[in-house]
Each structure stands twice: as structure tokens, then as C-alpha cells.
C-alpha positions as CSV (number, residue, x, y, z in Angstrom):
1,M,-23.5,-128.6,-62.2
2,A,-21.0,-130.7,-64.1
3,T,-18.8,-132.9,-62.0
4,K,-16.0,-135.2,-63.1
5,S,-15.5,-136.9,-59.7
6,N,-16.3,-136.2,-56.1
7,S,-15.3,-138.8,-53.5
8,L,-16.3,-136.6,-50.6
9,D,-19.5,-137.5,-48.7
10,L,-20.1,-133.8,-47.9
11,P,-22.0,-131.8,-50.5
12,I,-20.2,-129.3,-52.5
13,E,-23.4,-127.4,-53.3
14,I,-26.0,-126.3,-50.8
15,D,-29.1,-124.1,-50.8
16,A,-29.1,-121.4,-48.1
17,S,-32.7,-120.1,-48.6
18,R,-33.8,-121.3,-45.2
19,K,-30.5,-120.6,-43.4
20,P,-28.6,-117.8,-45.0
21,P,-25.8,-117.0,-45.6
22,L,-24.2,-120.5,-45.3
23,G,-27.1,-122.9,-45.4
24,I,-25.7,-124.7,-42.4
25,A,-24.7,-123.8,-38.9
26,P,-21.5,-121.7,-38.8
27,A,-19.8,-124.2,-36.6
28,A,-20.5,-127.0,-39.1
29,F,-19.2,-124.8,-42.0
30,L,-16.0,-124.1,-40.1
31,R,-15.5,-127.7,-39.1
32,D,-16.2,-129.3,-42.5
33,Y,-15.4,-126.6,-45.1
34,W,-13.2,-123.8,-43.8
35,Q,-9.7,-124.2,-45.3
36,K,-10.6,-127.7,-46.3
37,R,-12.9,-127.8,-49.3
38,P,-15.0,-125.5,-51.6
39,L,-18.7,-124.9,-51.2
40,L,-21.2,-123.4,-53.6
41,I,-23.9,-121.7,-51.6
42,R,-27.1,-120.9,-53.6
43,N,-29.2,-118.1,-52.3
44,A,-26.7,-117.1,-49.7
45,F,-28.1,-113.6,-50.0
46,A,-31.5,-114.3,-51.6
47,G,-33.0,-111.3,-53.3
48,L,-29.8,-109.3,-53.1
49,Q,-29.9,-105.9,-54.8
50,S,-26.4,-104.7,-55.5
51,P,-25.5,-101.8,-53.2
52,I,-23.2,-100.4,-55.9
53,Q,-23.7,-99.9,-59.6
54,P,-21.2,-100.4,-62.4
55,E,-21.0,-96.6,-63.0
56,D,-20.3,-96.0,-59.3
57,L,-17.5,-98.5,-59.4
58,A,-16.0,-96.8,-62.5
59,G,-16.2,-93.4,-60.8
60,L,-14.4,-94.8,-57.8
61,A,-11.7,-96.3,-60.0
62,C,-10.9,-92.7,-61.2
63,E,-10.2,-91.4,-57.7
64,E,-6.7,-90.8,-56.4
65,G,-5.8,-93.3,-53.7
66,V,-8.1,-96.0,-54.8
67,L,-6.5,-99.3,-55.8
68,A,-8.0,-100.2,-59.1
69,R,-7.0,-102.5,-62.0
70,L,-8.2,-103.1,-65.5
71,I,-7.6,-106.5,-67.1
72,Q,-8.3,-107.1,-70.8
73,H,-8.2,-110.5,-72.6
74,D,-7.3,-110.9,-76.2
75,R,-9.1,-114.1,-77.2
76,A,-7.1,-114.6,-80.4
77,S,-3.7,-114.7,-78.6
78,D,-5.1,-115.7,-75.2
79,R,-3.1,-112.9,-73.7
80,Y,-4.1,-110.8,-70.7
81,S,-3.1,-107.2,-70.2
82,L,-3.1,-105.4,-66.9
83,R,-3.3,-101.6,-66.1
84,H,-3.4,-99.9,-62.8
85,G,-5.6,-96.9,-61.9
86,P,-6.5,-94.3,-61.2
87,F,-8.2,-94.1,-64.6
88,A,-9.6,-91.2,-66.6
89,E,-13.3,-91.2,-67.0
90,S,-12.9,-90.8,-70.7
91,E,-11.3,-94.3,-70.9
92,F,-14.4,-96.3,-70.1
93,P,-16.7,-95.3,-73.0
94,G,-14.0,-96.5,-75.4
95,L,-13.6,-100.0,-74.0
96,P,-14.9,-102.9,-76.1
97,Q,-18.2,-104.6,-75.5
98,Q,-16.6,-107.7,-74.1
99,D,-13.6,-109.4,-72.5
100,W,-12.5,-106.9,-69.9
101,T,-12.8,-106.6,-66.1
102,L,-12.5,-103.7,-63.7
103,L,-11.4,-104.6,-60.1
104,V,-11.5,-102.1,-57.2
105,Q,-10.1,-103.1,-53.8
106,D,-11.4,-102.0,-50.4
107,V,-14.8,-100.8,-51.7
108,D,-16.2,-101.4,-48.2
109,K,-13.9,-98.5,-47.0
110,W,-15.4,-96.2,-49.6
111,D,-19.0,-97.2,-49.6
112,A,-21.0,-97.7,-46.4
113,D,-23.7,-99.8,-48.2
114,V,-21.1,-102.3,-49.3
115,A,-19.6,-102.4,-45.8
116,A,-23.0,-103.2,-44.5
117,L,-22.5,-106.8,-45.9
118,L,-19.7,-107.5,-43.4
119,P,-21.8,-108.3,-40.3
120,A,-23.2,-111.3,-42.3
121,F,-19.7,-112.8,-41.9
122,D,-19.4,-112.4,-38.2
123,F,-19.0,-116.2,-37.9
124,L,-15.3,-115.3,-38.7
125,P,-13.0,-113.1,-36.6
126,R,-13.4,-109.6,-38.0
127,W,-9.6,-109.1,-37.9
128,R,-9.3,-111.9,-40.4
129,I,-11.4,-110.1,-43.0
130,D,-9.3,-108.0,-45.3
131,D,-11.7,-106.2,-47.6
132,I,-14.5,-106.4,-50.1
133,M,-13.1,-106.2,-53.6
134,V,-15.7,-105.4,-56.3
135,S,-15.3,-106.4,-59.9
136,F,-17.3,-105.4,-62.9
137,A,-16.9,-107.6,-65.9
138,A,-18.2,-107.1,-69.5
139,P,-19.5,-110.2,-71.1
140,G,-16.6,-112.6,-71.4
141,G,-14.6,-110.7,-68.9
142,S,-12.1,-112.7,-66.8
143,V,-8.9,-112.4,-64.9
144,G,-7.8,-115.9,-66.1
145,A,-7.4,-119.2,-64.2
146,H,-5.5,-118.6,-61.0
147,V,-5.2,-119.6,-57.4
148,D,-5.4,-117.4,-54.3
149,Q,-3.4,-118.1,-51.1
150,Y,-6.2,-116.9,-48.8
151,D,-9.8,-117.8,-48.2
152,V,-12.4,-115.9,-50.3
153,F,-16.1,-115.7,-50.6
154,L,-17.2,-114.8,-54.2
155,L,-20.7,-113.2,-53.9
156,Q,-22.6,-112.6,-57.2
157,A,-24.2,-109.2,-56.8
158,Q,-25.5,-108.5,-60.3
159,G,-25.6,-110.4,-63.6
160,H,-24.2,-113.9,-64.0
161,R,-20.7,-115.4,-63.8
162,R,-19.6,-118.9,-64.7
163,W,-17.2,-120.3,-62.2
164,Q,-15.0,-123.3,-62.9
165,I,-12.8,-124.8,-60.1
166,D,-10.4,-127.7,-59.9
167,A,-11.2,-129.3,-56.5
168,R,-8.7,-132.1,-56.8
169,A,-6.0,-132.4,-54.2
170,D,-3.3,-132.8,-56.9
171,A,-4.4,-129.9,-59.1
172,P,-1.5,-128.5,-61.1
173,Q,-0.5,-125.0,-60.0
174,D,2.4,-124.0,-62.3
175,F,2.2,-120.5,-63.7
176,R,2.3,-119.3,-67.3
177,P,5.6,-117.6,-68.2
178,D,4.0,-115.2,-70.7
179,A,1.6,-113.2,-68.5
180,D,1.9,-110.2,-66.2
181,L,-0.6,-111.9,-64.0
182,K,0.0,-115.2,-62.1
183,L,-2.1,-117.3,-64.4
184,L,-2.1,-121.1,-64.4
185,R,-0.3,-123.0,-67.1
186,E,-2.8,-125.8,-66.9
187,F,-6.4,-125.7,-65.8
188,D,-8.7,-128.7,-65.9
189,P,-11.9,-127.9,-64.0
190,S,-13.6,-130.6,-61.9
191,H,-16.8,-128.4,-61.3
192,D,-18.6,-125.9,-63.4
193,W,-21.4,-123.6,-62.2
194,V,-23.2,-120.4,-63.3
195,L,-23.9,-118.1,-60.3
196,G,-26.7,-115.5,-60.2
197,P,-27.4,-112.6,-57.8
198,G,-27.3,-113.8,-54.2
199,D,-25.3,-117.0,-55.0
200,M,-21.9,-117.3,-53.3
201,L,-18.9,-119.5,-53.8
202,Y,-16.5,-120.2,-50.9
203,L,-12.9,-121.2,-51.9
204,P,-10.2,-122.2,-49.4
205,P,-6.6,-121.2,-50.2
206,G,-4.9,-122.9,-53.2
207,V,-8.0,-124.0,-55.1
208,P,-7.6,-123.2,-58.9
209,H,-10.5,-121.3,-60.2
210,H,-11.6,-119.4,-63.3
211,G,-14.6,-116.9,-63.5
212,V,-16.0,-115.7,-66.8
213,A,-18.9,-113.2,-67.1
214,E,-21.9,-114.6,-68.9
215,D,-23.3,-111.1,-69.1
216,A,-22.3,-107.7,-67.7
217,C,-22.0,-108.5,-64.0
218,L,-20.8,-107.4,-60.6
219,T,-19.0,-109.8,-58.2
220,F,-18.0,-109.1,-54.6
221,S,-14.9,-110.8,-53.3
222,I,-14.7,-111.0,-49.5
223,G,-11.1,-111.8,-49.0
224,M,-9.2,-112.8,-45.8
225,R,-6.0,-111.5,-44.3
226,A,-3.5,-114.4,-44.4
227,P,0.0,-113.2,-43.8
228,S,2.7,-115.6,-45.0
229,A,5.2,-117.2,-42.6
230,A,7.8,-114.9,-44.2
231,E,5.8,-111.8,-43.5
232,L,5.1,-112.9,-39.9
233,M,8.7,-113.7,-39.3
234,G,10.0,-110.5,-40.9
235,D,7.9,-108.3,-38.6
236,Y,8.5,-110.5,-35.6
237,I,12.2,-110.4,-36.0
238,D,12.2,-106.7,-36.6
239,T,10.3,-106.3,-33.3
240,L,12.7,-108.7,-31.5
241,A,15.7,-106.8,-32.8
242,G,14.3,-103.4,-32.0
243,D,13.5,-104.4,-28.4
244,A,16.6,-106.5,-27.8
245,D,18.7,-106.0,-24.7
246,E,22.3,-105.3,-25.8
247,S,23.5,-107.4,-22.9
248,L,22.0,-110.5,-24.4
249,R,24.9,-111.9,-26.5
250,Y,26.6,-115.1,-27.6
251,H,28.6,-116.3,-24.6
252,D,30.7,-119.4,-23.8
253,P,31.6,-119.6,-20.1
254,D,31.9,-123.3,-20.5
255,L,34.5,-123.0,-23.3
256,A,37.1,-125.8,-23.5
257,P,40.2,-125.9,-25.6
258,P,39.1,-126.7,-29.2
259,R,40.4,-129.7,-31.1
260,D,40.7,-127.3,-34.1
261,P,40.7,-123.6,-33.5
262,N,39.2,-123.0,-37.0
263,E,36.2,-125.3,-36.6
264,I,32.7,-124.2,-35.6
265,D,31.9,-127.2,-33.5
266,A,28.7,-128.6,-32.2
267,A,29.1,-127.0,-28.8
268,A,29.3,-123.5,-30.5
269,M,26.1,-124.1,-32.4
270,V,24.3,-125.1,-29.1
271,R,25.4,-121.7,-27.7
272,V,24.1,-120.0,-30.9
273,V,20.7,-121.5,-30.4
274,E,20.7,-120.5,-26.7
275,A,21.5,-116.9,-27.7
276,L,18.6,-116.8,-30.2
277,N,16.2,-118.4,-27.8
278,A,17.0,-115.7,-25.3
279,L,15.4,-113.3,-27.7
280,R,12.1,-115.2,-28.2
281,M,8.9,-113.8,-27.0
282,N,8.3,-116.4,-24.3
283,D,5.7,-114.1,-22.6
284,P,2.3,-114.8,-24.3
285,D,1.2,-111.2,-23.6
286,R,4.2,-109.7,-25.3
287,L,3.7,-112.1,-28.2
288,G,0.0,-111.3,-28.3
289,D,0.6,-107.5,-28.3
290,W,3.1,-107.9,-31.2
291,F,0.5,-109.8,-33.3
292,G,-2.3,-107.4,-32.4
293,R,-0.2,-104.4,-33.6
294,F,0.9,-106.4,-36.7
295,I,-2.5,-107.6,-37.9
296,T,-4.3,-104.3,-37.5
297,V,-1.7,-102.8,-40.0
298,Y,-1.2,-105.8,-42.3
299,R,-2.2,-105.0,-45.9
300,A,-3.8,-101.7,-44.9
301,A,-4.2,-99.7,-48.2
302,G,-5.1,-96.5,-46.5
303,E,-3.9,-94.6,-43.5
304,V,-5.7,-92.7,-40.7
305,S,-4.3,-89.3,-39.8
306,A,-5.4,-86.4,-37.6
307,G,-7.4,-83.6,-39.3
308,H,-6.0,-80.1,-40.0
309,E,-8.7,-78.4,-37.8
310,P,-7.9,-77.6,-34.2
311,A,-8.7,-80.5,-31.9
312,R,-12.0,-80.2,-30.0
313,S,-11.8,-80.3,-26.2
314,R,-13.3,-83.1,-24.2
315,I,-16.0,-80.8,-22.9
316,E,-17.0,-79.9,-26.4
317,I,-17.1,-83.5,-27.6
318,E,-19.2,-84.7,-24.7
319,W,-21.5,-81.7,-25.1
320,D,-22.1,-82.7,-28.7
321,L,-22.7,-86.3,-27.8
322,Q,-25.4,-85.1,-25.3
323,R,-27.0,-83.2,-28.1
324,G,-27.4,-86.3,-30.2
325,A,-24.1,-86.4,-32.1
326,A,-22.2,-89.7,-32.6
327,L,-18.6,-90.8,-33.2
328,W,-18.2,-92.6,-36.5
329,R,-15.1,-94.7,-36.9
330,H,-12.9,-93.9,-39.8
331,P,-13.3,-96.6,-42.5
332,W,-9.5,-97.3,-42.6
333,S,-9.3,-97.7,-38.9
334,R,-8.7,-101.3,-38.0
335,M,-9.4,-102.5,-34.5
336,A,-9.1,-105.8,-32.5
337,W,-8.7,-106.7,-28.9
338,R,-7.2,-109.4,-26.7
339,R,-7.6,-110.6,-23.1
340,A,-4.4,-110.5,-21.1
341,H,-2.9,-113.9,-20.4
342,A,-1.5,-112.9,-17.0
343,K,-4.0,-112.4,-14.2
344,G,-4.4,-108.9,-13.0
345,R,-3.3,-107.3,-16.3
346,A,-5.5,-105.1,-18.4
347,A,-6.8,-106.3,-21.8
348,S,-5.3,-104.7,-24.9
349,L,-7.1,-102.8,-27.7
350,Y,-5.2,-102.6,-31.0
351,V,-5.9,-99.8,-33.4
352,S,-4.1,-99.6,-36.7
353,G,-0.8,-100.7,-35.1
354,Q,-1.3,-98.9,-31.8
355,E,-1.8,-100.6,-28.4
356,F,-4.0,-99.4,-25.5
357,A,-4.2,-101.1,-22.1
358,L,-7.9,-101.1,-21.1
359,P,-10.4,-103.1,-19.0
360,A,-11.7,-106.0,-21.2
361,R,-15.2,-104.6,-21.3
362,D,-13.9,-101.3,-22.7
363,A,-11.6,-103.0,-25.2
364,Q,-14.4,-105.2,-26.4
365,A,-16.9,-102.4,-26.7
366,I,-14.7,-100.0,-28.6
367,A,-13.4,-102.7,-31.0
368,G,-17.0,-103.9,-31.8
369,A,-18.6,-100.5,-32.4
370,A,-18.4,-98.8,-35.7
371,E,-20.3,-96.0,-34.1
372,L,-20.3,-94.7,-30.5
373,D,-23.2,-92.6,-29.3
374,L,-23.7,-91.0,-25.9
375,A,-24.9,-94.3,-24.3
376,G,-21.9,-96.3,-25.7
377,Y,-19.5,-93.6,-24.7
378,S,-21.0,-93.2,-21.2
379,A,-20.8,-97.0,-20.6
380,L,-17.0,-96.9,-20.9
381,S,-14.8,-96.5,-17.9
382,E,-12.7,-93.3,-17.5
383,A,-9.8,-95.2,-19.1
384,G,-12.0,-96.2,-22.0
385,R,-13.2,-92.6,-22.5
386,E,-9.6,-91.3,-22.4
387,C,-8.7,-93.9,-25.1
388,V,-11.6,-92.7,-27.3
389,L,-10.6,-89.1,-26.9
390,E,-7.0,-90.0,-27.9
391,L,-8.4,-91.9,-31.0
392,I,-10.5,-88.9,-31.9
393,A,-7.4,-86.7,-31.8
394,G,-5.6,-89.2,-34.1
395,G,-8.4,-89.2,-36.7
396,H,-9.9,-92.6,-35.9
397,Y,-13.4,-91.1,-35.3
398,R,-15.4,-88.3,-36.8
399,L,-18.0,-86.5,-34.8
400,G,-21.2,-85.8,-36.6
401,L,-25.0,-85.9,-36.4
402,D,-27.2,-88.7,-37.8
403,E,-28.1,-86.7,-41.0
404,D,-24.4,-86.7,-41.8
405,A,-23.9,-90.4,-41.5
406,G,-23.7,-90.9,-45.2
407,A,-21.2,-88.1,-45.7
408,E,-17.9,-89.1,-47.2
409,E,-14.8,-89.3,-45.0
410,E,-12.5,-86.4,-45.5
């Protein structure tokens, strides 16, 4: 490791061999590093064998509906070019031997073995995790020096990548005017590492970084959902406006004769604030329900829809469960739950923007289970089972036998 300066007492590099994947207790990581400072974690996934191969990633990038990008770097001009997929299979053999990167979003939705990495990040709220993006880079491949406005864990899965970061608080973040990508105009790294398979770099939002492939390599980026204030406000205001009572209006029963009838005076502005405050979600349950619906839709790249086949009856579904079938959640189905603030109210389960009032035990069980077998289904209350049946009808579960578990979602 090459370091210019580091005034922090906390280490910026740690070996996780004895305590994967963070090398320290999750509570200590969240207290000392999360959204505060970077951390290089050697051997976070010691002995990792990549669950996906470069040719698999290339094949996925050719599929309709998959978000894929190809970035090439011209060293002579220091220019980066960007193309979006889907790509033709014939394009890949003609690519140069170096200086290009293929990036595919949401690979955890398409590949169950990649998704199997996510439980290792259960020290974070699952609804905060957006996706696992997988990138393949030829030697020298890079996307340029840039910043992300969300937390990310960069897990090296195959080959080696050199990561440089600028961990200084005053690191410049102006963008280059000559690039399709948001690349930094200046980048002066404070740290320089080469990561091998199983090593992982955590970066909080706003840390400039630059990754360059030392050899042909695969990197997994576990990125977080971090809606901007503008995105939150936009959806919040749309919800307020949609639910607003028409009788709530600007009013001035205390109106006095104005000094100037053309002036918007201070008293008028007080009444404007009062009118806006009347629309606020002062009820924490109403506010929580809005956020639960919002966050289970935010940045969703795929949709869940009911199948074309006739819906199976409850008797048929329960009969199949008794015979050993299971309900597998659709990979694009996002779930979270929340305890009600008011006593006596049911908890809420949020599923891809929908809301279901359920006992807390049911909401927790459904949100936490990627698969429901007979035992899990039977443990639910009648309300919980009705909710599951409604979700099946909406396409959020597929009914199948164990030997079909690896089958691709239709």
C-alpha cells in the first residue's frame, strides 16, 4: 500500500481472514466506517470462486431487458466511449485485447449463485441494497476516475484490479467536460492497492476512486439504494397532492385591511406556511407507509407481472405445497416491512410498491423468506396466507419443485 498521508487513528486496511467478511464486528464497522471513511478488507471472502464466468456475463449482456454497458478507453487521447446493450454476440470476439470494460447491472436478479452472496451483507438493511453489478475488464480496462453518491462494496471475484482512491476530505470533484461519463477533471490518489480474489474495498459516498484491471478480471459491485432529497421530495409531494383534501386551502379569517393591496405581506406568508403544513404527513404510520411503497420501487430495473396461464386455486396451491413444492420469490420482487407506530394497528408489508396490513410476525416472515415451503406457509396466519395467495396471483412467487429451483424465471 502506498499512502501519502493518513491522520486517522483507525486502520484503512484490515485482514478479515479470521472474521469475514468485515474483519471486525458489524457494529464497529457501522460506527467507525459506514458513510465515514473507506476500508480495504483483505480476505473478506477468502477462497472465493467466482459464481459467474466472463462468457456468462457476455451472454447476459446480449439479452433483451438486461442493463449492460461497454466502456472503451483510448489511451492516446485519454477518451472514454460508452455504448449501451443489448449487444450482439458477434461483437465480443472483435474487441481489442485491452482497455475495455463490460458492466452488467442487477446480475443478482438473473443469477441465483450471484444472489447467494447477499446474505453476507445482512449487517445492513436489505432494503438498502440495490443490486450486484458485475464488471468484466480486459487488461487495462477502466471506467475512469469518478465518484459515486452511494455506498459501495467492490469485491474482487476473479483476476486482479488496481484501485486508487483519494480519501482526503477536500478531494476535488469537478467533472471533465469532454466525456459522456461523469469523470473527474483532477484525480490525485492518496492510496493505491491491488486487490485479488476475495479482497473487498468499501467506499462511502463521494470518495473519488479509479479502478484499472491488472489482468482480465471480474469485479462485483454491491451498491446501495440512496435516493436523493429531490427524488424523495418529488415522490412525497406527488403522494401529498394525490391524497390532498380539496377543502384544505389557503384561508385568512384574520384578514385586516392591508397597508398596500398589491403587497404580499408577512402575515400572508405565515398563512401560506400554515396551508402547506396542513398537507404534511404528521402521522408516522402514513409517512412510513409512503416510504415503504417508495423504497420497494425505487431504481427497480425490472417489473413483476402476473403470468398468462390461468391462476391456480388455493386448494391446488396448498395441495402442491403438501406434496413438496415450494414458492420461490420472483427475483425482481422487492419486499420490506415495518411495525406500526400506533398501538393496535397491524404491521405493514411492502411489496414492489404495494402495501399489505398484516400481523408483524407474518410481515417479517414473508419479507425475510426468498422461499416459502409448506412449513413456512402453514406458520402464517390466515391473513398472511391470503396475502401470499394474492402475491402469487400478481406474479411475485413461482410454484415449483426442488429440482426446478435453478430454472430461469419466465
